[in-house]
C-alpha positions, 0 to 999 in steps of 0.5 A: 433272496434274503435281505440283510436286516442287520449285521448278521440278521436277515429276513425272508418274507413269505412269497406273494403270488396269488394269481399263480396256481402253484401258489394257490394250490395250498390255499384253503377254502372255507365258508364265508358269512355272506354265502361267499368263499374265504380263500386263505393261505399261509405266507410264512416268512423267516428271520435268521438271527445274529447267531444263525437261529431261524425264527418263523414269521407267521402270516396269513393271506385271504380273500373273499370270493363271491358266489357268482365269481366262483360259479362263473369260474367253475362254468368256464373250467367245465366248458374248457375241460375235454369230455374225456377228462371231465368225468374225473374232475372234482367239479363234475363229481360235485355238481353233476346232480345239481346242475344236471351235467352228463359225463360228456359235458352236455345237459339233458333238457326238455326237447321242443316238443309240446301239445295243447288242448283248448276248451270252448270260449264262453259265448263262442261255439268253439269245440274242444281242440288239440294241437301237436305234438310239435315245436313251440312255434308250430303248436303256437301257430296252429293255435293262432289259426284255430283262434281266428277261425272259431271266432268269425265275428271277432274283428281283432287281428291275432298275432303271436311269438315264441317266448321260450320252449313251451311258452307262446305269447298271443296279442290281439289288435283292433286296428292300432289298439291293443285289445288284449294279450296273454301267454299260453303254456303248452304241455311237454310230450312225456319223455321228450328230451334232448342234449345240449352243450351248455355255454360257460355262462349257462353252466355258471348260472346253473351252478350259482343257482345250485345248492352246492356250498360256495367254498366247495366250488372254489376249492374244486376250481383250484384242484381241477385247474391243476388236474386238467392243466387249465390256465388259472388266470383265465378263469376269473376266480381271482382278479387283480382288483379282488380285495385281500387281507394279510394278517400278521403280528410282530415277532420278537426273537429270543435274546442272543449273546453275541460277545463276552469279553474281559476288559481292564479297569483303571484300578488294575482289576477286570470286568466281564462285559456281555453283549446280547442282541434281541431282534424284532420283526414287525410286519408291514402290509402294502396294498389291498388287492390281489394286484398290489398287495405285498408283505414286508417286515421292518426289523430292529435290534435291541442291544443290551450290554452288561458289565460286571466288575469282577472284584466288586460285583457291581453291574452296569447295564446299557441298552440301545435300539437300532431300527433297520427299516424295511429291507425286504421285498416281495418274493416271487418265484420265477417259473417263466410261463406255465399253466399248471403247478409247474412250468408248462414246458419245464424242458424248454425253460430249463434248457434256455436258462442253462444255455443263458447261464453257461455262455450268455449266448456268446461263447467267445467270452469264455470257451470258443465254439465253432460259431460265435454263438453256441448251443448247450450241446456245443458248450458241453462238447467243448467242456468234454474236450477240454477236460477229457480223460484217457484212463487206458493210456499208460504214461511214463513214471520216473523211478525213485533213486536214493544215493546212500553211498556217503553213509556206506549203504550204496545207491538204490532205485525203485519203481514200485510206486509206478507199479502201484499206480498202474494197478489202480489206474482204472479205478483212479480213471473212474473216480476222476470221470465221476468228479468231472461229471459231478462238476459239469452237473453242478454247472448245469444246476447252478445255471 
């Protein structure tokens, strides 16, 4: 995928596929200054000089991942992981203490089971009363009944509703006038817990509120997406609109001699002319987000021609610079559809690619199959038939005849070469079979 940068020089830019897990697997997450995570990865390219010397073109890609984004991505991943695989995930090991996450993916929370004791109200003769244990709704309802019954001279209408587990809001109305409202907090029954399966949003909020560093969360999101074979694109850690940065500096290759020649002078002497070339690659970054950023390299050659008169020693030098512009394009690996670090179904992807490359879906264009289109197995069967070997079948071998009668040595005939070939027939057959197998294998690899 190299592009010609000049006559004999070429550039291959670093690959840019930041939403692919295969690409992000080597990314490094570090702490940012604003409580975020800085995700970075080298996107090194290479310059192949005129003389075949490979020069690295270092560059670095980075993106700032906000804590809320990393937390929500972690919540999505944990919610999608199976309970069996959850115990081995890096995120579980990192977060389970802070988030209260059990190994089966549940969280242990206070059950809706509470009690409440109410002391007498000031001027009213209300004895101390206890309610519960029971749910927030049942304890709250009993409290409302008690409040109404122990204040017979109080003309307010009493109503209430559950605010959350253990919290009940009471409202007093006199006709259409609100005469007062307050929230009663009930006490949980000791040891009363239950397990719940948190949603992605619940997990994300809990992770965001934890004390775990954002960089560690982002790093383990990438690691676990690979381990659990979870579609990385759906986690939202990196979206097409996420701002990104590429840093790179111009690279100047060492000067190389491309020609040395002896040229005649008008006075009958000669001069030695040496031509050297030095290639410079200058980075050109386009785009500012995950979805549109790319790294290209503009190249130029500085040619220096030095001519020395071999008789007088006088030297002249001339320098020219040629710019070749941007001749490289964004490099993206063609993995097909996948969910992990490799193609999700490498067997199917590879088989279809081989089939397409071997006969393009129409084998009538080359070897013929039984049908107009053929499968890979039919194609290989045709190859085996066309190039089959039968090393056990003997053939005919003509004798070597030499007539030396003219010089007095008579006529001679020999079949020793036939005997030699017959003795190594099996070995030759094995060697030829291996060569044909390698040829077929090469066809498949090149597909």
